[in-house]
CHARMM-style PDB file with segment names, atoms N, HN, CA, C and O in Angstrom:
ATOM      1  N   UNK     1      78.403 147.594 125.349  1.00  0.00      PROA
ATOM      2  CA  UNK     1      77.907 146.078 125.787  1.00  0.00      PROA
ATOM      3  C   UNK     1      78.973 145.202 126.241  1.00  0.00      PROA
ATOM      4  O   UNK     1      79.990 144.926 125.606  1.00  0.00      PROA
ATOM      5  N   UNK     2      78.518 144.625 127.862  1.00  0.00      PROA
ATOM      6  HN  UNK     2      77.691 144.849 128.378  1.00  0.00      PROA
ATOM      7  CA  UNK     2      79.636 143.445 128.063  1.00  0.00      PROA
ATOM      8  C   UNK     2      78.929 142.201 128.340  1.00  0.00      PROA
ATOM      9  O   UNK     2      77.903 142.062 129.006  1.00  0.00      PROA
ATOM     10  N   UNK     3      79.766 141.128 127.608  1.00  0.00      PROA
ATOM     11  HN  UNK     3      80.599 141.241 127.067  1.00  0.00      PROA
ATOM     12  CA  UNK     3      79.243 140.211 127.809  1.00  0.00      PROA
ATOM     13  C   UNK     3      78.435 139.322 129.044  1.00  0.00      PROA
ATOM     14  O   UNK     3      79.039 139.453 130.109  1.00  0.00      PROA
ATOM     15  N   UNK     4      76.896 138.222 129.185  1.00  0.00      PROA
ATOM     16  HN  UNK     4      76.406 138.116 128.320  1.00  0.00      PROA
ATOM     17  CA  UNK     4      76.136 138.436 130.041  1.00  0.00      PROA
ATOM     18  C   UNK     4      77.326 137.193 130.968  1.00  0.00      PROA
ATOM     19  O   UNK     4      78.427 136.803 130.579  1.00  0.00      PROA
ATOM     20  N   UNK     5      76.728 136.898 132.012  1.00  0.00      PROA
ATOM     21  HN  UNK     5      75.833 137.216 132.328  1.00  0.00      PROA
ATOM     22  CA  UNK     5      77.393 136.491 133.088  1.00  0.00      PROA
ATOM     23  C   UNK     5      77.954 134.329 132.350  1.00  0.00      PROA
ATOM     24  O   UNK     5      78.714 133.436 132.725  1.00  0.00      PROA
ATOM     25  N   UNK     6      77.146 134.506 131.431  1.00  0.00      PROA
ATOM     26  HN  UNK     6      76.529 135.231 131.126  1.00  0.00      PROA
ATOM     27  CA  UNK     6      76.952 132.490 131.503  1.00  0.00      PROA
ATOM     28  C   UNK     6      77.542 132.722 130.170  1.00  0.00      PROA
ATOM     29  O   UNK     6      77.629 131.626 129.616  1.00  0.00      PROA
ATOM     30  N   UNK     7      78.182 134.083 129.076  1.00  0.00      PROA
ATOM     31  HN  UNK     7      78.112 134.973 129.526  1.00  0.00      PROA
ATOM     32  CA  UNK     7      79.051 133.746 127.946  1.00  0.00      PROA
ATOM     33  C   UNK     7      80.483 134.075 128.314  1.00  0.00      PROA
ATOM     34  O   UNK     7      81.063 135.160 128.251  1.00  0.00      PROA
ATOM     35  N   UNK     8      80.986 132.710 128.772  1.00  0.00      PROA
ATOM     36  HN  UNK     8      80.515 131.829 128.823  1.00  0.00      PROA
ATOM     37  CA  UNK     8      82.113 132.898 129.147  1.00  0.00      PROA
ATOM     38  C   UNK     8      82.905 131.870 128.174  1.00  0.00      PROA
ATOM     39  O   UNK     8      82.330 130.849 127.797  1.00  0.00      PROA
ATOM     40  N   UNK     9      83.863 132.076 127.886  1.00  0.00      PROA
ATOM     41  HN  UNK     9      84.330 132.905 128.192  1.00  0.00      PROA
ATOM     42  CA  UNK     9      84.725 131.025 126.792  1.00  0.00      PROA
ATOM     43  C   UNK     9      84.731 129.524 127.343  1.00  0.00      PROA
ATOM     44  O   UNK     9      84.980 129.512 128.549  1.00  0.00      PROA
ATOM     45  N   UNK    10      84.562 128.476 126.891  1.00  0.00      PROA
ATOM     46  HN  UNK    10      84.360 128.486 125.912  1.00  0.00      PROA
ATOM     47  CA  UNK    10      84.692 126.541 127.632  1.00  0.00      PROA
ATOM     48  C   UNK    10      86.255 126.677 127.477  1.00  0.00      PROA
ATOM     49  O   UNK    10      86.965 127.182 126.607  1.00  0.00      PROA
ATOM     50  N   UNK    11      86.509 126.030 128.659  1.00  0.00      PROA
ATOM     51  HN  UNK    11      85.933 125.620 129.366  1.00  0.00      PROA
ATOM     52  CA  UNK    11      87.485 125.528 128.911  1.00  0.00      PROA
ATOM     53  C   UNK    11      88.539 124.903 127.828  1.00  0.00      PROA
ATOM     54  O   UNK    11      87.815 124.010 127.388  1.00  0.00      PROA
ATOM     55  N   UNK    12      90.176 124.729 126.860  1.00  0.00      PROA
ATOM     56  HN  UNK    12      90.765 125.454 127.217  1.00  0.00      PROA
ATOM     57  CA  UNK    12      89.556 124.395 126.101  1.00  0.00      PROA
ATOM     58  C   UNK    12      90.895 123.025 125.651  1.00  0.00      PROA
ATOM     59  O   UNK    12      91.446 122.490 124.689  1.00  0.00      PROA
ATOM     60  N   UNK    13      90.850 123.028 126.898  1.00  0.00      PROA
ATOM     61  HN  UNK    13      90.403 123.463 127.679  1.00  0.00      PROA
ATOM     62  CA  UNK    13      92.250 121.625 127.855  1.00  0.00      PROA
ATOM     63  C   UNK    13      91.403 120.169 126.975  1.00  0.00      PROA
ATOM     64  O   UNK    13      90.220 119.838 127.051  1.00  0.00      PROA
ATOM     65  N   UNK    14      92.412 119.597 126.256  1.00  0.00      PROA
ATOM     66  HN  UNK    14      93.373 119.865 126.194  1.00  0.00      PROA
ATOM     67  CA  UNK    14      91.837 118.504 126.013  1.00  0.00      PROA
ATOM     68  C   UNK    14      91.105 117.533 127.300  1.00  0.00      PROA
ATOM     69  O   UNK    14      90.516 116.739 126.567  1.00  0.00      PROA
ATOM     70  N   UNK    15      90.763 117.085 128.693  1.00  0.00      PROA
ATOM     71  HN  UNK    15      91.242 117.730 129.289  1.00  0.00      PROA
ATOM     72  CA  UNK    15      90.404 116.486 129.759  1.00  0.00      PROA
ATOM     73  C   UNK    15      90.095 115.569 129.022  1.00  0.00      PROA
ATOM     74  O   UNK    15      91.093 114.856 128.913  1.00  0.00      PROA
ATOM     75  N   UNK    16      88.717 114.901 128.051  1.00  0.00      PROA
ATOM     76  HN  UNK    16      87.906 115.480 128.139  1.00  0.00      PROA
ATOM     77  CA  UNK    16      88.581 113.626 127.959  1.00  0.00      PROA
ATOM     78  C   UNK    16      90.055 112.866 127.650  1.00  0.00      PROA
ATOM     79  O   UNK    16      90.739 112.142 128.372  1.00  0.00      PROA
ATOM     80  N   UNK    17      90.325 113.516 125.756  1.00  0.00      PROA
ATOM     81  HN  UNK    17      89.770 114.105 125.169  1.00  0.00      PROA
ATOM     82  CA  UNK    17      91.090 113.083 125.361  1.00  0.00      PROA
ATOM     83  C   UNK    17      92.228 112.621 126.433  1.00  0.00      PROA
ATOM     84  O   UNK    17      92.680 111.646 125.833  1.00  0.00      PROA
ATOM     85  N   UNK    18      92.613 112.667 127.059  1.00  0.00      PROA
ATOM     86  HN  UNK    18      92.245 113.459 127.547  1.00  0.00      PROA
ATOM     87  CA  UNK    18      93.429 113.019 127.507  1.00  0.00      PROA
ATOM     88  C   UNK    18      93.358 111.817 129.010  1.00  0.00      PROA
ATOM     89  O   UNK    18      94.292 111.227 129.552  1.00  0.00      PROA
ATOM     90  N   UNK    19      92.128 111.797 129.282  1.00  0.00      PROA
ATOM     91  HN  UNK    19      91.369 112.276 128.841  1.00  0.00      PROA
ATOM     92  CA  UNK    19      92.139 110.362 130.255  1.00  0.00      PROA
ATOM     93  C   UNK    19      91.561 109.038 128.938  1.00  0.00      PROA
ATOM     94  O   UNK    19      91.837 107.861 129.169  1.00  0.00      PROA
ATOM     95  N   UNK    20      90.992 109.309 127.987  1.00  0.00      PROA
ATOM     96  HN  UNK    20      90.768 110.265 127.800  1.00  0.00      PROA
ATOM     97  CA  UNK    20      90.759 108.395 127.046  1.00  0.00      PROA
ATOM     98  C   UNK    20      92.775 107.624 126.795  1.00  0.00      PROA
ATOM     99  O   UNK    20      93.418 106.703 127.299  1.00  0.00      PROA
ATOM    100  N   UNK    21      92.931 108.274 126.162  1.00  0.00      PROA
ATOM    101  HN  UNK    21      92.408 109.022 125.753  1.00  0.00      PROA
ATOM    102  CA  UNK    21      94.783 108.040 126.082  1.00  0.00      PROA
ATOM    103  C   UNK    21      95.405 107.932 127.020  1.00  0.00      PROA
ATOM    104  O   UNK    21      96.613 108.049 126.814  1.00  0.00      PROA
ATOM    105  N   UNK    22      95.045 107.705 128.268  1.00  0.00      PROA
ATOM    106  HN  UNK    22      94.063 107.610 128.434  1.00  0.00      PROA
ATOM    107  CA  UNK    22      95.769 107.639 129.395  1.00  0.00      PROA
ATOM    108  C   UNK    22      94.868 105.575 129.759  1.00  0.00      PROA
ATOM    109  O   UNK    22      95.495 104.700 130.357  1.00  0.00      PROA
ATOM    110  N   UNK    23      93.771 105.422 129.334  1.00  0.00      PROA
ATOM    111  HN  UNK    23      93.262 106.133 128.848  1.00  0.00      PROA
ATOM    112  CA  UNK    23      93.287 104.264 129.532  1.00  0.00      PROA
ATOM    113  C   UNK    23      93.464 103.431 128.606  1.00  0.00      PROA
ATOM    114  O   UNK    23      93.422 102.311 129.116  1.00  0.00      PROA
ATOM    115  N   UNK    24      93.708 103.344 127.105  1.00  0.00      PROA
ATOM    116  HN  UNK    24      93.742 104.254 126.691  1.00  0.00      PROA
ATOM    117  CA  UNK    24      94.182 103.064 126.380  1.00  0.00      PROA
ATOM    118  C   UNK    24      95.834 102.199 126.622  1.00  0.00      PROA
ATOM    119  O   UNK    24      96.238 101.062 126.864  1.00  0.00      PROA
ATOM    120  N   UNK    25      96.332 103.424 126.402  1.00  0.00      PROA
ATOM    121  HN  UNK    25      96.003 104.348 126.206  1.00  0.00      PROA
ATOM    122  CA  UNK    25      98.216 103.104 126.878  1.00  0.00      PROA
ATOM    123  C   UNK    25      98.145 102.048 128.421  1.00  0.00      PROA
ATOM    124  O   UNK    25      99.024 101.216 128.644  1.00  0.00      PROA
ATOM    125  N   UNK    26      96.872 102.290 129.439  1.00  0.00      PROA
ATOM    126  HN  UNK    26      96.158 102.967 129.257  1.00  0.00      PROA
ATOM    127  CA  UNK    26      97.355 101.065 130.070  1.00  0.00      PROA
ATOM    128  C   UNK    26      95.861 100.303 130.273  1.00  0.00      PROA
ATOM    129  O   UNK    26      95.030  99.994 131.127  1.00  0.00      PROA
ATOM    130  N   UNK    27      96.095 100.254 129.150  1.00  0.00      PROA
ATOM    131  HN  UNK    27      96.770 100.505 128.456  1.00  0.00      PROA
ATOM    132  CA  UNK    27      95.091  98.880 128.319  1.00  0.00      PROA
ATOM    133  C   UNK    27      96.757  97.824 127.191  1.00  0.00      PROA
ATOM    134  O   UNK    27      96.720  96.608 127.002  1.00  0.00      PROA
ATOM    135  N   UNK    28      97.965  98.765 126.667  1.00  0.00      PROA
ATOM    136  HN  UNK    28      97.995  99.752 126.820  1.00  0.00      PROA
ATOM    137  CA  UNK    28      98.462  98.324 126.155  1.00  0.00      PROA
ATOM    138  C   UNK    28      99.272  97.056 126.479  1.00  0.00      PROA
ATOM    139  O   UNK    28      99.080  96.523 127.572  1.00  0.00      PROA
ATOM    140  N   UNK    29      99.856  96.710 125.915  1.00  0.00      PROA
ATOM    141  HN  UNK    29     100.013  97.143 125.028  1.00  0.00      PROA
ATOM    142  CA  UNK    29     100.973  95.573 126.756  1.00  0.00      PROA
ATOM    143  C   UNK    29     101.915  96.586 126.853  1.00  0.00      PROA
ATOM    144  O   UNK    29     101.608  97.649 126.313  1.00  0.00      PROA
ATOM    145  N   UNK    30     103.399  96.486 127.623  1.00  0.00      PROA
ATOM    146  HN  UNK    30     103.648  95.622 128.061  1.00  0.00      PROA
ATOM    147  CA  UNK    30     104.362  96.758 127.662  1.00  0.00      PROA
ATOM    148  C   UNK    30     105.051  96.664 126.647  1.00  0.00      PROA
ATOM    149  O   UNK    30     105.415  95.583 126.184  1.00  0.00      PROA
ATOM    150  N   UNK    31     105.428  98.197 125.980  1.00  0.00      PROA
ATOM    151  HN  UNK    31     105.133  99.075 126.356  1.00  0.00      PROA
ATOM    152  CA  UNK    31     106.836  97.299 124.714  1.00  0.00      PROA
ATOM    153  C   UNK    31     108.029  95.947 125.106  1.00  0.00      PROA
ATOM    154  O   UNK    31     108.426  95.221 124.195  1.00  0.00      PROA
ATOM    155  N   UNK    32     108.398  95.793 126.230  1.00  0.00      PROA
ATOM    156  HN  UNK    32     108.076  96.383 126.970  1.00  0.00      PROA
ATOM    157  CA  UNK    32     108.948  95.054 125.927  1.00  0.00      PROA
ATOM    158  C   UNK    32     109.077  94.028 126.619  1.00  0.00      PROA
ATOM    159  O   UNK    32     110.151  93.549 126.982  1.00  0.00      PROA
ATOM    160  N   UNK    33     107.388  93.382 126.985  1.00  0.00      PROA
ATOM    161  HN  UNK    33     106.515  93.772 126.690  1.00  0.00      PROA
ATOM    162  CA  UNK    33     107.041  92.383 126.656  1.00  0.00      PROA
ATOM    163  C   UNK    33     106.720  91.681 125.088  1.00  0.00      PROA
ATOM    164  O   UNK    33     106.893  90.529 124.690  1.00  0.00      PROA
ATOM    165  N   UNK    34     106.170  92.926 124.383  1.00  0.00      PROA
ATOM    166  HN  UNK    34     106.030  93.862 124.705  1.00  0.00      PROA
ATOM    167  CA  UNK    34     105.708  92.937 122.506  1.00  0.00      PROA
ATOM    168  C   UNK    34     107.356  92.273 121.713  1.00  0.00      PROA
ATOM    169  O   UNK    34     107.507  91.439 120.821  1.00  0.00      PROA
ATOM    170  N   UNK    35     108.409  93.099 122.532  1.00  0.00      PROA
ATOM    171  HN  UNK    35     108.287  93.776 123.257  1.00  0.00      PROA
ATOM    172  CA  UNK    35     109.699  92.809 122.144  1.00  0.00      PROA
ATOM    173  C   UNK    35     110.307  91.082 122.569  1.00  0.00      PROA
ATOM    174  O   UNK    35     111.169  90.515 121.899  1.00  0.00      PROA
ATOM    175  N   UNK    36     110.085  90.879 122.978  1.00  0.00      PROA
ATOM    176  HN  UNK    36     109.384  91.340 123.523  1.00  0.00      PROA
ATOM    177  CA  UNK    36     110.491  89.462 123.395  1.00  0.00      PROA
ATOM    178  C   UNK    36     109.202  88.468 123.484  1.00  0.00      PROA
ATOM    179  O   UNK    36     109.324  87.413 124.106  1.00  0.00      PROA
ATOM    180  N   UNK    37     108.030  88.789 122.891  1.00  0.00      PROA
ATOM    181  HN  UNK    37     107.931  89.645 122.385  1.00  0.00      PROA
ATOM    182  CA  UNK    37     107.113  87.515 122.586  1.00  0.00      PROA
ATOM    183  C   UNK    37     107.542  87.812 120.478  1.00  0.00      PROA
ATOM    184  O   UNK    37     106.819  87.234 119.668  1.00  0.00      PROA
ATOM    185  N   UNK    38     108.463  88.524 120.081  1.00  0.00      PROA
ATOM    186  HN  UNK    38     109.050  88.994 120.740  1.00  0.00      PROA
ATOM    187  CA  UNK    38     108.459  89.078 118.447  1.00  0.00      PROA
ATOM    188  C   UNK    38     109.839  88.351 118.281  1.00  0.00      PROA
ATOM    189  O   UNK    38     110.323  87.817 117.283  1.00  0.00      PROA
ATOM    190  N   UNK    39     110.267  88.470 119.388  1.00  0.00      PROA
ATOM    191  HN  UNK    39     109.875  88.904 120.199  1.00  0.00      PROA
ATOM    192  CA  UNK    39     112.279  87.845 118.957  1.00  0.00      PROA
ATOM    193  C   UNK    39     112.230  85.981 118.995  1.00  0.00      PROA
ATOM    194  O   UNK    39     111.767  84.979 119.540  1.00  0.00      PROA
ATOM    195  N   UNK    40     113.297  86.643 117.722  1.00  0.00      PROA
ATOM    196  HN  UNK    40     113.673  87.457 117.279  1.00  0.00      PROA
ATOM    197  CA  UNK    40     113.173  84.693 117.149  1.00  0.00      PROA
ATOM    198  C   UNK    40     113.248  83.724 118.016  1.00  0.00      PROA
ATOM    199  O   UNK    40     113.983  84.204 118.879  1.00  0.00      PROA
ATOM    200  N   UNK    41     112.848  82.227 118.489  1.00  0.00      PROA
ATOM    201  HN  UNK    41     112.251  81.838 117.787  1.00  0.00      PROA
ATOM    202  CA  UNK    41     113.182  81.157 118.797  1.00  0.00      PROA
ATOM    203  C   UNK    41     114.029  80.382 118.757  1.00  0.00      PROA
ATOM    204  O   UNK    41     114.125  79.454 119.560  1.00  0.00      PROA
ATOM    205  N   UNK    42     114.832  80.604 117.801  1.00  0.00      PROA
ATOM    206  HN  UNK    42     114.755  81.358 117.149  1.00  0.00      PROA
ATOM    207  CA  UNK    42     116.094  80.094 117.307  1.00  0.00      PROA
ATOM    208  C   UNK    42     115.347  78.752 116.751  1.00  0.00      PROA
ATOM    209  O   UNK    42     114.148  78.763 116.471  1.00  0.00      PROA
ATOM    210  N   UNK    43     116.374  77.312 116.585  1.00  0.00      PROA
ATOM    211  HN  UNK    43     117.348  77.303 116.812  1.00  0.00      PROA
ATOM    212  CA  UNK    43     116.309  76.466 115.774  1.00  0.00      PROA
ATOM    213  C   UNK    43     115.442  75.151 116.845  1.00  0.00      PROA
ATOM    214  O   UNK    43     115.871  74.835 117.954  1.00  0.00      PROA
ATOM    215  N   UNK    44     114.908  74.891 116.573  1.00  0.00      PROA
ATOM    216  HN  UNK    44     114.559  75.148 115.672  1.00  0.00      PROA
ATOM    217  CA  UNK    44     113.541  74.478 117.520  1.00  0.00      PROA
ATOM    218  C   UNK    44     113.884  73.001 117.236  1.00  0.00      PROA
ATOM    219  O   UNK    44     113.320  72.413 118.159  1.00  0.00      PROA
ATOM    220  N   UNK    45     114.378  72.255 116.617  1.00  0.00      PROA
ATOM    221  HN  UNK    45     114.836  72.733 115.867  1.00  0.00      PROA
ATOM    222  CA  UNK    45     115.230  70.932 115.962  1.00  0.00      PROA
ATOM    223  C   UNK    45     116.649  70.936 116.579  1.00  0.00      PROA
ATOM    224  O   UNK    45     117.050  69.930 117.165  1.00  0.00      PROA
ATOM    225  N   UNK    46     117.364  71.963 116.471  1.00  0.00      PROA
ATOM    226  HN  UNK    46     117.038  72.780 115.995  1.00  0.00      PROA
ATOM    227  CA  UNK    46     118.849  71.520 116.916  1.00  0.00      PROA
ATOM    228  C   UNK    46     118.560  71.363 118.350  1.00  0.00      PROA
ATOM    229  O   UNK    46     119.218  70.701 119.153  1.00  0.00      PROA
ATOM    230  N   UNK    47     117.385  72.123 118.599  1.00  0.00      PROA
ATOM    231  HN  UNK    47     116.851  72.661 117.947  1.00  0.00      PROA
ATOM    232  CA  UNK    47     117.604  72.336 120.403  1.00  0.00      PROA
ATOM    233  C   UNK    47     116.914  70.686 120.744  1.00  0.00      PROA
ATOM    234  O   UNK    47     117.151  70.201 121.850  1.00  0.00      PROA
ATOM    235  N   UNK    48     116.127  69.948 119.803  1.00  0.00      PROA
ATOM    236  HN  UNK    48     115.934  70.342 118.904  1.00  0.00      PROA
ATOM    237  CA  UNK    48     115.576  68.763 120.586  1.00  0.00      PROA
ATOM    238  C   UNK    48     116.981  68.018 120.352  1.00  0.00      PROA
ATOM    239  O   UNK    48     117.515  67.351 121.239  1.00  0.00      PROA
ATOM    240  N   UNK    49     117.461  68.176 119.221  1.00  0.00      PROA
ATOM    241  HN  UNK    49     117.027  68.717 118.500  1.00  0.00      PROA
ATOM    242  CA  UNK    49     118.984  67.012 119.865  1.00  0.00      PROA
ATOM    243  C   UNK    49     119.655  67.246 120.176  1.00  0.00      PROA
ATOM    244  O   UNK    49     120.629  66.595 119.800  1.00  0.00      PROA
ATOM    245  N   UNK    50     119.868  68.140 120.960  1.00  0.00      PROA
ATOM    246  HN  UNK    50     119.076  68.669 121.265  1.00  0.00      PROA
ATOM    247  CA  UNK    50     121.016  68.868 122.081  1.00  0.00      PROA
ATOM    248  C   UNK    50     120.301  68.125 123.238  1.00  0.00      PROA
ATOM    249  O   UNK    50     120.972  67.345 123.913  1.00  0.00      PROA
ATOM    250  N   UNK    51     118.284  68.407 123.666  1.00  0.00      PROA
ATOM    251  HN  UNK    51     117.738  69.040 123.117  1.00  0.00      PROA
ATOM    252  CA  UNK    51     118.438  67.837 124.990  1.00  0.00      PROA
ATOM    253  C   UNK    51     118.580  66.389 124.865  1.00  0.00      PROA
ATOM    254  O   UNK    51     119.342  65.857 125.672  1.00  0.00      PROA
ATOM    255  N   UNK    52     117.917  65.560 123.898  1.00  0.00      PROA
ATOM    256  HN  UNK    52     117.298  65.992 123.242  1.00  0.00      PROA
ATOM    257  CA  UNK    52     117.823  63.786 123.563  1.00  0.00      PROA
ATOM    258  C   UNK    52     119.030  63.511 123.822  1.00  0.00      PROA
ATOM    259  O   UNK    52     119.214  62.470 124.452  1.00  0.00      PROA
ATOM    260  N   UNK    53     120.485  64.507 123.351  1.00  0.00      PROA
ATOM    261  HN  UNK    53     120.336  65.354 122.840  1.00  0.00      PROA
ATOM    262  CA  UNK    53     121.132  64.363 124.124  1.00  0.00      PROA
ATOM    263  C   UNK    53     122.288  64.148 125.652  1.00  0.00      PROA
ATOM    264  O   UNK    53     123.235  63.493 126.087  1.00  0.00      PROA
ATOM    265  N   UNK    54     121.726  64.796 125.836  1.00  0.00      PROA
ATOM    266  HN  UNK    54     120.956  65.328 125.482  1.00  0.00      PROA
ATOM    267  CA  UNK    54     122.007  65.122 127.286  1.00  0.00      PROA
ATOM    268  C   UNK    54     121.303  64.042 127.824  1.00  0.00      PROA
ATOM    269  O   UNK    54     121.990  63.222 128.434  1.00  0.00      PROA
ATOM    270  N   UNK    55     120.041  63.830 127.744  1.00  0.00      PROA
ATOM    271  HN  UNK    55     119.483  64.496 127.249  1.00  0.00      PROA
ATOM    272  CA  UNK    55     119.152  62.801 128.332  1.00  0.00      PROA
ATOM    273  C   UNK    55     119.839  61.490 127.727  1.00  0.00      PROA
ATOM    274  O   UNK    55     120.167  60.765 128.667  1.00  0.00      PROA
ATOM    275  N   UNK    56     120.144  60.974 126.596  1.00  0.00      PROA
ATOM    276  HN  UNK    56     119.878  61.563 125.833  1.00  0.00      PROA
ATOM    277  CA  UNK    56     121.046  59.324 127.004  1.00  0.00      PROA
ATOM    278  C   UNK    56     122.319  59.310 127.286  1.00  0.00      PROA
ATOM    279  O   UNK    56     123.160  58.458 127.000  1.00  0.00      PROA
ATOM    280  N   UNK    57     122.463  60.648 128.069  1.00  0.00      PROA
ATOM    281  HN  UNK    57     121.780  61.340 128.301  1.00  0.00      PROA
ATOM    282  CA  UNK    57     123.825  60.604 128.883  1.00  0.00      PROA
ATOM    283  C   UNK    57     124.977  60.927 128.532  1.00  0.00      PROA
ATOM    284  O   UNK    57     126.016  60.964 129.191  1.00  0.00      PROA
ATOM    285  N   UNK    58     124.692  61.264 127.022  1.00  0.00      PROA
ATOM    286  HN  UNK    58     123.847  61.234 126.488  1.00  0.00      PROA
ATOM    287  CA  UNK    58     126.091  61.846 127.066  1.00  0.00      PROA
ATOM    288  C   UNK    58     125.967  63.623 126.810  1.00  0.00      PROA
ATOM    289  O   UNK    58     125.177  64.419 126.303  1.00  0.00      PROA
ATOM    290  N   UNK    59     127.960  63.641 127.876  1.00  0.00      PROA
ATOM    291  HN  UNK    59     128.602  62.995 128.288  1.00  0.00      PROA
ATOM    292  CA  UNK    59     128.141  65.507 128.115  1.00  0.00      PROA
ATOM    293  C   UNK    59     128.049  65.860 126.883  1.00  0.00      PROA
ATOM    294  O   UNK    59     127.883  65.229 125.839  1.00  0.00      PROA
ATOM    295  N   UNK    60     128.210  67.234 127.204  1.00  0.00      PROA
ATOM    296  HN  UNK    60     128.344  67.746 128.052  1.00  0.00      PROA
ATOM    297  CA  UNK    60     127.979  68.230 125.728  1.00  0.00      PROA
ATOM    298  C   UNK    60     129.672  68.796 125.799  1.00  0.00      PROA
ATOM    299  OT1 UNK    60     130.099  69.575 124.947  1.00  0.00      PROA
TER     300      UNK     60
END
């Protein structure tokens, strides 16, 4: 006995999953920008001292 024409195996590709992952990856920030945001900014107080010294007219 043969199968009915409607009794065909469904396509097992994960099309919905692939589209969902593509959208999620597009919504995420790029790895390079995340690394820049997490990077240490250094000592703010010493930086301020250097700017003030330059502002007062003293050369580096």
